[in-house]
Each structure stands twice: as C-alpha cells, then as structure tokens.
CHARMM internal coordinates of N, CA and C (Angstrom, degrees):
IC EDIT
DIST 1 N 1 CA 1.4449
DIST 1 CA 1 C 1.5311
ANGL 1 N 1 CA 1 C 110.38
DIST 1 C 2 N 1.3097
ANGL 1 CA 1 C 2 N 116.53
DIHE 1 N 1 CA 1 C 2 N -42.51
DIST 2 N 2 CA 1.4607
ANGL 1 C 2 N 2 CA 119.15
DIHE 1 CA 1 C 2 N 2 CA 178.84
DIST 2 CA 2 C 1.5191
ANGL 2 N 2 CA 2 C 111.79
DIHE 1 C 2 N 2 CA 2 C -68.16
DIST 2 C 3 N 1.3095
ANGL 2 CA 2 C 3 N 116.31
DIHE 2 N 2 CA 2 C 3 N -34.66
DIST 3 N 3 CA 1.4623
ANGL 2 C 3 N 3 CA 120.09
DIHE 2 CA 2 C 3 N 3 CA 178.51
DIST 3 CA 3 C 1.5275
ANGL 3 N 3 CA 3 C 110.14
DIHE 2 C 3 N 3 CA 3 C -65.86
DIST 3 C 4 N 1.3164
ANGL 3 CA 3 C 4 N 116.80
DIHE 3 N 3 CA 3 C 4 N -38.26
DIST 4 N 4 CA 1.4632
ANGL 3 C 4 N 4 CA 120.89
DIHE 3 CA 3 C 4 N 4 CA 177.50
DIST 4 CA 4 C 1.5240
ANGL 4 N 4 CA 4 C 110.31
DIHE 3 C 4 N 4 CA 4 C -64.38
DIST 4 C 5 N 1.3330
ANGL 4 CA 4 C 5 N 117.45
DIHE 4 N 4 CA 4 C 5 N -41.61
DIST 5 N 5 CA 1.4532
ANGL 4 C 5 N 5 CA 121.41
DIHE 4 CA 4 C 5 N 5 CA 177.22
DIST 5 CA 5 C 1.5283
ANGL 5 N 5 CA 5 C 110.82
DIHE 4 C 5 N 5 CA 5 C -62.10
DIST 5 C 6 N 1.3145
ANGL 5 CA 5 C 6 N 116.53
DIHE 5 N 5 CA 5 C 6 N -39.52
DIST 6 N 6 CA 1.4581
ANGL 5 C 6 N 6 CA 122.00
DIHE 5 CA 5 C 6 N 6 CA 177.91
DIST 6 CA 6 C 1.5317
ANGL 6 N 6 CA 6 C 110.82
DIHE 5 C 6 N 6 CA 6 C -60.63
DIST 6 C 7 N 1.3226
ANGL 6 CA 6 C 7 N 116.83
DIHE 6 N 6 CA 6 C 7 N -44.89
DIST 7 N 7 CA 1.4627
ANGL 6 C 7 N 7 CA 121.84
DIHE 6 CA 6 C 7 N 7 CA 179.34
DIST 7 CA 7 C 1.5243
ANGL 7 N 7 CA 7 C 110.88
DIHE 6 C 7 N 7 CA 7 C -64.75
DIST 7 C 8 N 1.3152
ANGL 7 CA 7 C 8 N 117.03
DIHE 7 N 7 CA 7 C 8 N -41.41
DIST 8 N 8 CA 1.4669
ANGL 7 C 8 N 8 CA 120.82
DIHE 7 CA 7 C 8 N 8 CA 179.98
DIST 8 CA 8 C 1.5232
ANGL 8 N 8 CA 8 C 110.80
DIHE 7 C 8 N 8 CA 8 C -64.65
DIST 8 C 9 N 1.3090
ANGL 8 CA 8 C 9 N 117.56
DIHE 8 N 8 CA 8 C 9 N -43.62
DIST 9 N 9 CA 1.4667
ANGL 8 C 9 N 9 CA 121.27
DIHE 8 CA 8 C 9 N 9 CA 179.56
DIST 9 CA 9 C 1.5237
ANGL 9 N 9 CA 9 C 110.89
DIHE 8 C 9 N 9 CA 9 C -62.55
DIST 9 C 10 N 1.3261
ANGL 9 CA 9 C 10 N 116.93
DIHE 9 N 9 CA 9 C 10 N -43.75
DIST 10 N 10 CA 1.4642
ANGL 9 C 10 N 10 CA 120.29
DIHE 9 CA 9 C 10 N 10 CA 179.66
DIST 10 CA 10 C 1.5231
ANGL 10 N 10 CA 10 C 111.89
DIHE 9 C 10 N 10 CA 10 C -66.36
DIST 10 C 11 N 1.3216
ANGL 10 CA 10 C 11 N 116.83
DIHE 10 N 10 CA 10 C 11 N -39.61
DIST 11 N 11 CA 1.4670
ANGL 10 C 11 N 11 CA 118.63
DIHE 10 CA 10 C 11 N 11 CA 179.51
DIST 11 CA 11 C 1.5160
ANGL 11 N 11 CA 11 C 111.56
DIHE 10 C 11 N 11 CA 11 C -68.20
DIST 11 C 12 N 1.3304
ANGL 11 CA 11 C 12 N 117.66
DIHE 11 N 11 CA 11 C 12 N -36.32
DIST 12 N 12 CA 1.4682
ANGL 11 C 12 N 12 CA 119.75
DIHE 11 CA 11 C 12 N 12 CA 176.07
DIST 12 CA 12 C 1.5263
ANGL 12 N 12 CA 12 C 111.72
DIHE 11 C 12 N 12 CA 12 C -67.52
DIST 12 C 13 N 1.3079
ANGL 12 CA 12 C 13 N 116.77
DIHE 12 N 12 CA 12 C 13 N -39.86
DIST 13 N 13 CA 1.4600
ANGL 12 C 13 N 13 CA 120.28
DIHE 12 CA 12 C 13 N 13 CA 176.59
DIST 13 CA 13 C 1.5246
ANGL 13 N 13 CA 13 C 110.72
DIHE 12 C 13 N 13 CA 13 C -63.13
DIST 13 C 14 N 1.3174
ANGL 13 CA 13 C 14 N 116.95
DIHE 13 N 13 CA 13 C 14 N -42.60
DIST 14 N 14 CA 1.4669
ANGL 13 C 14 N 14 CA 122.45
DIHE 13 CA 13 C 14 N 14 CA 176.69
DIST 14 CA 14 C 1.5247
ANGL 14 N 14 CA 14 C 110.43
DIHE 13 C 14 N 14 CA 14 C -59.22
DIST 14 C 15 N 1.3213
ANGL 14 CA 14 C 15 N 115.62
DIHE 14 N 14 CA 14 C 15 N -45.08
DIST 15 N 15 CA 1.4640
ANGL 14 C 15 N 15 CA 120.48
DIHE 14 CA 14 C 15 N 15 CA -179.82
DIST 15 CA 15 C 1.5263
ANGL 15 N 15 CA 15 C 111.17
DIHE 14 C 15 N 15 CA 15 C -60.95
DIST 15 C 16 N 1.3179
ANGL 15 CA 15 C 16 N 117.45
DIHE 15 N 15 CA 15 C 16 N -47.97
DIST 16 N 16 CA 1.4587
ANGL 15 C 16 N 16 CA 120.85
DIHE 15 CA 15 C 16 N 16 CA -175.97
DIST 16 CA 16 C 1.5228
ANGL 16 N 16 CA 16 C 112.49
DIHE 15 C 16 N 16 CA 16 C -72.13
DIST 16 C 17 N 1.2916
ANGL 16 CA 16 C 17 N 118.23
DIHE 16 N 16 CA 16 C 17 N -33.32
DIST 17 N 17 CA 1.4603
ANGL 16 C 17 N 17 CA 119.58
DIHE 16 CA 16 C 17 N 17 CA 176.86
DIST 17 CA 17 C 1.5209
ANGL 17 N 17 CA 17 C 111.55
DIHE 16 C 17 N 17 CA 17 C -70.66
DIST 17 C 18 N 1.3177
ANGL 17 CA 17 C 18 N 117.72
DIHE 17 N 17 CA 17 C 18 N -27.73
DIST 18 N 18 CA 1.4582
ANGL 17 C 18 N 18 CA 121.25
DIHE 17 CA 17 C 18 N 18 CA 178.65
DIST 18 CA 18 C 1.5224
ANGL 18 N 18 CA 18 C 112.86
DIHE 17 C 18 N 18 CA 18 C -82.60
DIST 18 C 19 N 1.2963
ANGL 18 CA 18 C 19 N 118.61
DIHE 18 N 18 CA 18 C 19 N -7.47
DIST 19 N 19 CA 1.4624
ANGL 18 C 19 N 19 CA 121.03
DIHE 18 CA 18 C 19 N 19 CA 179.60
DIST 19 CA 19 C 1.5177
ANGL 19 N 19 CA 19 C 112.64
DIHE 18 C 19 N 19 CA 19 C -92.81
DIST 19 C 20 N 1.2993
ANGL 19 CA 19 C 20 N 117.29
DIHE 19 N 19 CA 19 C 20 N 11.41
DIST 20 N 20 CA 1.4639
ANGL 19 C 20 N 20 CA 120.20
DIHE 19 CA 19 C 20 N 20 CA -176.96
DIST 20 CA 20 C 1.5132
ANGL 20 N 20 CA 20 C 113.14
DIHE 19 C 20 N 20 CA 20 C -73.45
DIST 20 C 21 N 1.3165
ANGL 20 CA 20 C 21 N 118.49
DIHE 20 N 20 CA 20 C 21 N -21.23
DIST 21 N 21 CA 1.4521
ANGL 20 C 21 N 21 CA 121.11
DIHE 20 CA 20 C 21 N 21 CA -178.40
DIST 21 CA 21 C 1.5260
ANGL 21 N 21 CA 21 C 109.53
DIHE 20 C 21 N 21 CA 21 C -150.86
DIST 21 C 22 N 1.3295
ANGL 21 CA 21 C 22 N 116.77
DIHE 21 N 21 CA 21 C 22 N -177.80
DIST 22 N 22 CA 1.4524
ANGL 21 C 22 N 22 CA 120.64
DIHE 21 CA 21 C 22 N 22 CA -179.24
DIST 22 CA 22 C 1.5314
ANGL 22 N 22 CA 22 C 111.88
DIHE 21 C 22 N 22 CA 22 C -71.49
DIST 22 C 23 N 1.3160
ANGL 22 CA 22 C 23 N 117.09
DIHE 22 N 22 CA 22 C 23 N -31.65
DIST 23 N 23 CA 1.4560
ANGL 22 C 23 N 23 CA 119.38
DIHE 22 CA 22 C 23 N 23 CA 178.35
DIST 23 CA 23 C 1.5230
ANGL 23 N 23 CA 23 C 109.73
DIHE 22 C 23 N 23 CA 23 C -97.76
DIST 23 C 24 N 1.2994
ANGL 23 CA 23 C 24 N 116.02
DIHE 23 N 23 CA 23 C 24 N 161.08
DIST 24 N 24 CA 1.4606
ANGL 23 C 24 N 24 CA 120.24
DIHE 23 CA 23 C 24 N 24 CA 179.82
DIST 24 CA 24 C 1.5184
ANGL 24 N 24 CA 24 C 110.42
DIHE 23 C 24 N 24 CA 24 C -69.73
DIST 24 C 25 N 1.2975
ANGL 24 CA 24 C 25 N 115.65
DIHE 24 N 24 CA 24 C 25 N 135.94
DIST 25 N 25 CA 1.4599
ANGL 24 C 25 N 25 CA 120.80
DIHE 24 CA 24 C 25 N 25 CA 179.02
DIST 25 CA 25 C 1.5193
ANGL 25 N 25 CA 25 C 111.74
DIHE 24 C 25 N 25 CA 25 C -83.10
DIST 25 C 26 N 1.3149
ANGL 25 CA 25 C 26 N 116.18
DIHE 25 N 25 CA 25 C 26 N -36.45
DIST 26 N 26 CA 1.4621
ANGL 25 C 26 N 26 CA 121.77
DIHE 25 CA 25 C 26 N 26 CA -175.27
DIST 26 CA 26 C 1.5185
ANGL 26 N 26 CA 26 C 110.32
DIHE 25 C 26 N 26 CA 26 C -135.79
DIST 26 C 27 N 1.3274
ANGL 26 CA 26 C 27 N 116.09
DIHE 26 N 26 CA 26 C 27 N 154.75
DIST 27 N 27 CA 1.4571
ANGL 26 C 27 N 27 CA 120.71
DIHE 26 CA 26 C 27 N 27 CA 158.78
DIST 27 CA 27 C 1.5303
ANGL 27 N 27 CA 27 C 105.36
DIHE 26 C 27 N 27 CA 27 C -106.22
DIST 27 C 28 N 1.3349
ANGL 27 CA 27 C 28 N 117.22
DIHE 27 N 27 CA 27 C 28 N 177.38
DIST 28 N 28 CA 1.4667
ANGL 27 C 28 N 28 CA 119.31
DIHE 27 CA 27 C 28 N 28 CA -174.20
DIST 28 CA 28 C 1.5257
ANGL 28 N 28 CA 28 C 112.96
DIHE 27 C 28 N 28 CA 28 C -63.91
DIST 28 C 29 N 1.3241
ANGL 28 CA 28 C 29 N 117.03
DIHE 28 N 28 CA 28 C 29 N -35.78
DIST 29 N 29 CA 1.4680
ANGL 28 C 29 N 29 CA 120.34
DIHE 28 CA 28 C 29 N 29 CA -179.10
DIST 29 CA 29 C 1.5233
ANGL 29 N 29 CA 29 C 110.07
DIHE 28 C 29 N 29 CA 29 C -66.66
DIST 29 C 30 N 1.3216
ANGL 29 CA 29 C 30 N 116.99
DIHE 29 N 29 CA 29 C 30 N -47.69
DIST 30 N 30 CA 1.4730
ANGL 29 C 30 N 30 CA 120.87
DIHE 29 CA 29 C 30 N 30 CA 178.04
DIST 30 CA 30 C 1.5201
ANGL 30 N 30 CA 30 C 111.28
DIHE 29 C 30 N 30 CA 30 C -63.98
DIST 30 C 31 N 1.3231
ANGL 30 CA 30 C 31 N 115.66
DIHE 30 N 30 CA 30 C 31 N -40.02
DIST 31 N 31 CA 1.4552
ANGL 30 C 31 N 31 CA 120.20
DIHE 30 CA 30 C 31 N 31 CA 179.93
DIST 31 CA 31 C 1.5274
ANGL 31 N 31 CA 31 C 111.10
DIHE 30 C 31 N 31 CA 31 C -61.35
DIST 31 C 32 N 1.3325
ANGL 31 CA 31 C 32 N 116.71
DIHE 31 N 31 CA 31 C 32 N -46.89
DIST 32 N 32 CA 1.4701
ANGL 31 C 32 N 32 CA 120.23
DIHE 31 CA 31 C 32 N 32 CA -179.74
DIST 32 CA 32 C 1.5186
ANGL 32 N 32 CA 32 C 112.33
DIHE 31 C 32 N 32 CA 32 C -64.78
DIST 32 C 33 N 1.3211
ANGL 32 CA 32 C 33 N 117.46
DIHE 32 N 32 CA 32 C 33 N -38.65
DIST 33 N 33 CA 1.4645
ANGL 32 C 33 N 33 CA 119.16
DIHE 32 CA 32 C 33 N 33 CA 178.68
DIST 33 CA 33 C 1.5346
ANGL 33 N 33 CA 33 C 110.86
DIHE 32 C 33 N 33 CA 33 C -68.50
DIST 33 C 34 N 1.3255
ANGL 33 CA 33 C 34 N 116.45
DIHE 33 N 33 CA 33 C 34 N -39.99
DIST 34 N 34 CA 1.4672
ANGL 33 C 34 N 34 CA 120.00
DIHE 33 CA 33 C 34 N 34 CA 177.72
DIST 34 CA 34 C 1.5264
ANGL 34 N 34 CA 34 C 111.01
DIHE 33 C 34 N 34 CA 34 C -67.38
DIST 34 C 35 N 1.3074
ANGL 34 CA 34 C 35 N 115.78
DIHE 34 N 34 CA 34 C 35 N -35.81
DIST 35 N 35 CA 1.4641
ANGL 34 C 35 N 35 CA 120.69
DIHE 34 CA 34 C 35 N 35 CA 178.33
DIST 35 CA 35 C 1.5270
ANGL 35 N 35 CA 35 C 110.62
DIHE 34 C 35 N 35 CA 35 C -61.17
DIST 35 C 36 N 1.3183
ANGL 35 CA 35 C 36 N 116.01
DIHE 35 N 35 CA 35 C 36 N -41.79
DIST 36 N 36 CA 1.4635
ANGL 35 C 36 N 36 CA 120.23
DIHE 35 CA 35 C 36 N 36 CA -179.68
DIST 36 CA 36 C 1.5211
ANGL 36 N 36 CA 36 C 111.95
DIHE 35 C 36 N 36 CA 36 C -70.30
DIST 36 C 37 N 1.3312
ANGL 36 CA 36 C 37 N 116.51
DIHE 36 N 36 CA 36 C 37 N -35.92
DIST 37 N 37 CA 1.4687
ANGL 36 C 37 N 37 CA 119.91
DIHE 36 CA 36 C 37 N 37 CA -176.85
DIST 37 CA 37 C 1.5269
ANGL 37 N 37 CA 37 C 113.07
DIHE 36 C 37 N 37 CA 37 C -84.18
DIST 37 C 38 N 1.3242
ANGL 37 CA 37 C 38 N 117.55
DIHE 37 N 37 CA 37 C 38 N -42.43
DIST 38 N 38 CA 1.4565
ANGL 37 C 38 N 38 CA 120.64
DIHE 37 CA 37 C 38 N 38 CA -167.22
DIST 38 CA 38 C 1.5187
ANGL 38 N 38 CA 38 C 114.50
DIHE 37 C 38 N 38 CA 38 C -105.50
DIST 38 C 39 N 1.3191
ANGL 38 CA 38 C 39 N 116.60
DIHE 38 N 38 CA 38 C 39 N -53.00
DIST 39 N 39 CA 1.4604
ANGL 38 C 39 N 39 CA 119.73
DIHE 38 CA 38 C 39 N 39 CA -169.72
DIST 39 CA 39 C 1.5231
ANGL 39 N 39 CA 39 C 113.85
DIHE 38 C 39 N 39 CA 39 C -83.65
DIST 39 C 40 N 1.2928
ANGL 39 CA 39 C 40 N 117.72
DIHE 39 N 39 CA 39 C 40 N -27.16
DIST 40 N 40 CA 1.4660
ANGL 39 C 40 N 40 CA 123.13
DIHE 39 CA 39 C 40 N 40 CA 175.54
DIST 40 CA 40 C 1.5277
ANGL 40 N 40 CA 40 C 114.03
DIHE 39 C 40 N 40 CA 40 C 46.55
DIST 40 C 41 N 1.3195
ANGL 40 CA 40 C 41 N 115.70
DIHE 40 N 40 CA 40 C 41 N 57.72
DIST 41 N 41 CA 1.4558
ANGL 40 C 41 N 41 CA 119.86
DIHE 40 CA 40 C 41 N 41 CA 174.87
DIST 41 CA 41 C 1.5150
ANGL 41 N 41 CA 41 C 108.95
DIHE 40 C 41 N 41 CA 41 C -73.45
DIST 41 C 42 N 1.3026
ANGL 41 CA 41 C 42 N 115.80
DIHE 41 N 41 CA 41 C 42 N 129.58
DIST 42 N 42 CA 1.4576
ANGL 41 C 42 N 42 CA 119.96
DIHE 41 CA 41 C 42 N 42 CA 177.27
DIST 42 CA 42 C 1.5194
ANGL 42 N 42 CA 42 C 109.54
DIHE 41 C 42 N 42 CA 42 C -79.83
DIST 42 C 43 N 1.3146
ANGL 42 CA 42 C 43 N 115.89
DIHE 42 N 42 CA 42 C 43 N 149.43
DIST 43 N 43 CA 1.4548
ANGL 42 C 43 N 43 CA 119.05
DIHE 42 CA 42 C 43 N 43 CA 175.20
DIST 43 CA 43 C 1.5258
ANGL 43 N 43 CA 43 C 107.78
DIHE 42 C 43 N 43 CA 43 C -71.02
DIST 43 C 44 N 1.3222
ANGL 43 CA 43 C 44 N 116.86
DIHE 43 N 43 CA 43 C 44 N 140.24
DIST 44 N 44 CA 1.4680
ANGL 43 C 44 N 44 CA 118.86
DIHE 43 CA 43 C 44 N 44 CA -179.82
DIST 44 CA 44 C 1.5329
ANGL 44 N 44 CA 44 C 111.23
DIHE 43 C 44 N 44 CA 44 C -66.69
DIST 44 C 45 N 1.3059
ANGL 44 CA 44 C 45 N 115.81
DIHE 44 N 44 CA 44 C 45 N 145.43
DIST 45 N 45 CA 1.4529
ANGL 44 C 45 N 45 CA 120.29
DIHE 44 CA 44 C 45 N 45 CA 178.81
DIST 45 CA 45 C 1.5132
ANGL 45 N 45 CA 45 C 108.82
DIHE 44 C 45 N 45 CA 45 C -150.54
DIST 45 C 46 N 1.2944
ANGL 45 CA 45 C 46 N 115.83
DIHE 45 N 45 CA 45 C 46 N 161.19
DIST 46 N 46 CA 1.4674
ANGL 45 C 46 N 46 CA 122.04
DIHE 45 CA 45 C 46 N 46 CA 176.95
DIST 46 CA 46 C 1.5117
ANGL 46 N 46 CA 46 C 107.21
DIHE 45 C 46 N 46 CA 46 C -100.86
DIST 46 C 47 N 1.3140
ANGL 46 CA 46 C 47 N 115.55
DIHE 46 N 46 CA 46 C 47 N 119.38
DIST 47 N 47 CA 1.4556
ANGL 46 C 47 N 47 CA 119.91
DIHE 46 CA 46 C 47 N 47 CA -176.65
DIST 47 CA 47 C 1.5266
ANGL 47 N 47 CA 47 C 111.47
DIHE 46 C 47 N 47 CA 47 C -75.11
DIST 47 C 48 N 1.3088
ANGL 47 CA 47 C 48 N 116.43
DIHE 47 N 47 CA 47 C 48 N -45.24
DIST 48 N 48 CA 1.4630
ANGL 47 C 48 N 48 CA 119.61
DIHE 47 CA 47 C 48 N 48 CA 176.21
DIST 48 CA 48 C 1.5269
ANGL 48 N 48 CA 48 C 108.57
DIHE 47 C 48 N 48 CA 48 C -153.57
DIST 48 C 49 N 1.2867
ANGL 48 CA 48 C 49 N 116.08
DIHE 48 N 48 CA 48 C 49 N 153.44
DIST 49 N 49 CA 1.4551
ANGL 48 C 49 N 49 CA 121.20
DIHE 48 CA 48 C 49 N 49 CA 179.89
DIST 49 CA 49 C 1.5166
ANGL 49 N 49 CA 49 C 109.51
DIHE 48 C 49 N 49 CA 49 C -85.35
DIST 49 C 50 N 1.3189
ANGL 49 CA 49 C 50 N 114.41
DIHE 49 N 49 CA 49 C 50 N 147.94
DIST 50 N 50 CA 1.4588
ANGL 49 C 50 N 50 CA 118.83
DIHE 49 CA 49 C 50 N 50 CA 170.71
DIST 50 CA 50 C 1.5240
ANGL 50 N 50 CA 50 C 108.46
DIHE 49 C 50 N 50 CA 50 C -121.74
DIST 50 C 51 N 1.3174
ANGL 50 CA 50 C 51 N 117.93
DIHE 50 N 50 CA 50 C 51 N -178.21
DIST 51 N 51 CA 1.4610
ANGL 50 C 51 N 51 CA 120.64
DIHE 50 CA 50 C 51 N 51 CA -174.75
DIST 51 CA 51 C 1.5284
ANGL 51 N 51 CA 51 C 112.37
DIHE 50 C 51 N 51 CA 51 C -64.08
DIST 51 C 52 N 1.3094
ANGL 51 CA 51 C 52 N 118.42
DIHE 51 N 51 CA 51 C 52 N -30.45
DIST 52 N 52 CA 1.4654
ANGL 51 C 52 N 52 CA 121.30
DIHE 51 CA 51 C 52 N 52 CA -177.52
DIST 52 CA 52 C 1.5257
ANGL 52 N 52 CA 52 C 111.11
DIHE 51 C 52 N 52 CA 52 C -71.41
DIST 52 C 53 N 1.3096
ANGL 52 CA 52 C 53 N 118.96
DIHE 52 N 52 CA 52 C 53 N -21.85
DIST 53 N 53 CA 1.4487
ANGL 52 C 53 N 53 CA 122.08
DIHE 52 CA 52 C 53 N 53 CA -177.49
DIST 53 CA 53 C 1.5239
ANGL 53 N 53 CA 53 C 112.73
DIHE 52 C 53 N 53 CA 53 C -86.85
DIST 53 C 54 N 1.2836
ANGL 53 CA 53 C 54 N 118.05
DIHE 53 N 53 CA 53 C 54 N -16.94
DIST 54 N 54 CA 1.4573
ANGL 53 C 54 N 54 CA 121.67
DIHE 53 CA 53 C 54 N 54 CA -177.31
DIST 54 CA 54 C 1.5183
ANGL 54 N 54 CA 54 C 109.34
DIHE 53 C 54 N 54 CA 54 C -82.28
DIST 54 C 55 N 1.3275
ANGL 54 CA 54 C 55 N 115.65
DIHE 54 N 54 CA 54 C 55 N 129.34
DIST 55 N 55 CA 1.4697
ANGL 54 C 55 N 55 CA 121.09
DIHE 54 CA 54 C 55 N 55 CA 178.97
DIST 55 CA 55 C 1.5163
ANGL 55 N 55 CA 55 C 108.24
DIHE 54 C 55 N 55 CA 55 C -88.29
DIST 55 C 56 N 1.3207
ANGL 55 CA 55 C 56 N 114.82
DIHE 55 N 55 CA 55 C 56 N 124.38
DIST 56 N 56 CA 1.4582
ANGL 55 C 56 N 56 CA 120.75
DIHE 55 CA 55 C 56 N 56 CA 179.67
DIST 56 CA 56 C 1.5198
ANGL 56 N 56 CA 56 C 109.57
DIHE 55 C 56 N 56 CA 56 C -89.71
DIST 56 C 57 N 1.3087
ANGL 56 CA 56 C 57 N 116.91
DIHE 56 N 56 CA 56 C 57 N 131.25
DIST 57 N 57 CA 1.4718
ANGL 56 C 57 N 57 CA 120.56
DIHE 56 CA 56 C 57 N 57 CA -179.64
DIST 57 CA 57 C 1.5038
ANGL 57 N 57 CA 57 C 110.05
DIHE 56 C 57 N 57 CA 57 C -103.43
END
COOR INIT
IC SEED 1 N 1 CA 1 C
IC BUILD
C-alpha cells in the first residue's frame, strides 16, 4: 500500500513538473535522476503502529 502511494506521488509530481511549458520538461529517465539528485523524496514508511492499523481476527 505504501509503495502504491509512493508511485502515485511520483507520477503526480512528474505530471505537474511537465506542465510548466508547451514542451515536455522531463522524460521518465531524466525525472528519476533529478529526483535522486535534487528533490530527495523519502520512501514512505510507518513509524509506529496505532490501534487503527491492527487487524483484529
């Protein structure tokens, strides 16, 4: 679930960064390399569980 959220966030960021002009600003390869160098998005993680996250059997 967290991995899916990570993909959605990156695809939305890619979409919005490419809407800055009439031509495309990035392709996926350039976007991923720039993401690693400049934007430094952390991978999503769960810091601690709470009662809502525990599945009751």
